[in-house]
N, C-alpha and C positions, 0 to 999 in steps of 0.2 A: 503494500500501498504504499504511493505517493502522494503527502501534500505538499499540493500547492500556493506559491505565493505573489499570487500580484502585482510586482515591480511595475511604479510609474519614474517613464523616464522624466532627466534633469531637464529636459526640452518635450517639450510636445506639441501636437496641430490641437485642433478648432476640440473632433473628436474622445483629445485625450478630453479637451478639456472638460465636454459636456460628463463625459464619461468618471472625472473625478466627483463633479458638482451634480448628478445622477437630474440631467438634465440635456434638451434639443439643443441642437443645432443654433437654432433660430435665440432660444440663447446665450447662446453665446455670444451671437451677433452685438442683441441685447446690453448682454453685463459689459463688450468692452465700448460700446459710446456709453454705455459710466462709469467710463476710467478704470478697467481691469485691466494688468499693465499684460502687453504681449511686445514681439516685436515682429517690425513689416522686413521681410524679405522679397526686395524686388515687385511686381506689380499685383501680384495676386496670395503672393505665401505669406503668412502670420509666423509666428510663433511662441509660445509662451513657458518660459521658467512655470515649475509647478509647484516652486516654493513661492516664490511670487502672488502666485494666484489663490493659495492657501493661503499666505496674509491678510491679503486685499479680500476676503470672505469675511473672513473674522473681522477685521476691521471695520466692514462695512454693515457687518453683519453681527452682532451681538448673541452671545446664548446669553440666555433666559433662564429661567428656573420658575418651572410650572404656577401657575396664578399668577406672574406678576406681568406688567401690563408696562 
């Protein structure tokens, strides 16, 4: 029996960010418009530093405890 470990690459594509955040590609575009950090490579390609994305999410979406508003 072997255990599989999901390893997230240091830099990822939109689909990697979508998988990390559990959202669709259109949501990643929305997050990019709202300030999610990314690097533009050429005319169409973008890459994301996955650690920067995690930090951005933590900063923008503070964790709340149950019952807090």
